C-alpha positions in Angstrom: -15.5 -10.4 -5.5 -14.1 -12.9 -2.6 -15.2 -15.1 -0.7 -13.2 -17.1 1.9 -14.6 -19.4 4.6 -13.5 -21.4 7.6 -14.7 -23.3 10.2 -14.7 -23.5 13.5 -15.3 -27.5 15.9 -15.8 -27.4 19.1 -16.6 -29.4 22.1 -16.3 -29.1 26.1 -16.8 -26.3 28.6 -14.9 -23.2 27.8 -11.9 -24.3 30.1 -11.9 -28.4 29.5 -13.2 -28.3 25.7 -10.8 -28.1 22.5 -11.4 -27.8 19.1 -10.0 -27.3 15.6 -9.9 -24.1 13.3 -9.9 -24.6 9.9 -9.6 -22.5 5.8 -11.4 -23.3 3.7 -8.5 -24.0 0.8 -6.8 -26.6 2.8 -3.9 -24.8 3.2 -4.6 -24.8 7.3 -6.0 -26.9 10.2 -5.5 -26.3 13.6 -6.2 -27.4 17.1 -7.3 -24.8 20.1 -8.1 -25.2 23.3 -8.3 -22.9 26.5 -4.8 -23.0 27.9 -3.4 -22.4 23.8 -5.6 -19.4 24.2 -4.7 -18.5 28.0 -1.4 -19.9 28.7 1.5 -21.5 26.3 -0.4 -25.1 25.9 0.8 -26.6 22.6 -2.4 -25.9 19.4 -3.4 -22.6 18.1 -5.9 -18.9 18.9 -7.9 -16.5 17.2 -5.1 -13.7 18.6 -3.3 -15.7 16.5 -4.6 -16.0 13.6 -5.5 -13.1 12.9 -2.1 -12.5 13.7 -1.0 -14.2 10.7 -3.8 -12.8 8.6 -2.5 -9.3 9.1 0.8 -9.8 8.4 0.3 -11.2 5.6 -2.0 -8.6 4.3 -0.7 -6.0 5.1 2.7 -6.9 2.9 0.7 -7.5 0.1 -0.6 -4.0 1.1 3.0 -2.3 1.0 4.2 -4.4 -2.0 1.0 -3.3 -4.6 2.0 0.0 -3.1 6.0 -0.3 -3.6 4.9 -1.4 -6.8 2.6 1.2 -8.2 5.8 4.4 -7.3 8.5 2.3 -9.7 10.9 0.8 -6.5 9.6 -3.4 -5.7 10.2 -5.3 -2.9 12.5 -7.9 -4.0 11.6 -9.5 -0.1 9.1 -8.3 2.3 9.2 -9.7 5.9 6.4 -9.3 8.2 5.5 -10.6 11.9 2.5 -9.6 13.7 2.1 -9.2 17.8 -1.4 -9.2 19.1 -2.3 -8.4 22.3 -4.5 -10.2 24.0 -6.4 -9.2 27.7 -9.2 -11.4 28.5 -12.6 -9.2 29.1 -11.3 -6.5 26.6 -10.0 -8.2 24.6 -7.4 -7.1 21.4 -6.2 -4.4 22.6 -2.3 -3.5 20.8 -1.1 -5.0 17.0 2.1 -4.2 16.5 3.7 -5.1 13.4 6.9 -5.2 12.4 8.2 -4.5 8.6 11.6 -4.9 7.2 11.9 -5.2 3.2 14.6 -5.1 0.7 13.1 -2.5 -1.9 16.2 -1.8 -4.8 15.9 2.0 -4.2 13.9 3.2 -1.8 15.0 5.5 1.1 14.1 4.8 5.4 11.5 7.3 5.3 9.9 6.5 1.6 9.6 2.3 2.9 8.1 3.9 7.0 5.2 6.3 4.7 4.7 3.4 2.2 4.6 1.2 5.3 1.9 3.9 7.4 -0.1 4.2 4.2 -0.6 -0.3 3.4 -0.7 0.0 7.7 -4.0 2.1 7.0 -4.6 0.8 3.8 -4.9 -2.6 4.1 -8.0 -4.5 3.7 -7.2 -6.4 7.3 -6.9 -3.1 9.4 -9.8 -2.2 8.1 -11.7 -4.6 9.3 -10.0 -4.3 12.7 -11.0 -0.8 13.0 -12.2 -1.8 16.2 -8.9 -2.3 18.0 -6.9 0.6 19.6 -3.9 0.4 19.2 -2.9 -0.7 15.8 0.9 0.3 14.8 3.6 0.0 11.7 8.1 -0.4 12.6 9.2 -0.1 9.6 13.1 -0.3 8.2 14.8 -1.0 5.0 17.7 -5.0 5.0 20.6 -4.2 4.8 22.5 -5.7 2.1 
């Protein structure tokens, strides 16, 4: 069983305060604030961190599924777009994956991506999000 940790520190009130967030491994540490979450200011925010976690988990799940089907991926590039509506929360996550998978056709790749989306642990943890989509395409060449 893997247990992972992350920490956040927030100082001040909601609108003028500032915080830092870091992962337990030390691989990432960043600042966040009201402007970095609700505007376009420098810094991170919870939604992009969720997007990064979802893209990473989905990529690993898809890679595992493709390998089990004897069509291992050479490369998977996944982006996650997380839509946050103040007062409503996260309303949508759109995953987009492009893969280089020799010997696999587009339909089989899309089917594998849908299965990975449904079964990756982060997708399951985010089951309360009203809409999670995946767009999958094979890279040319």
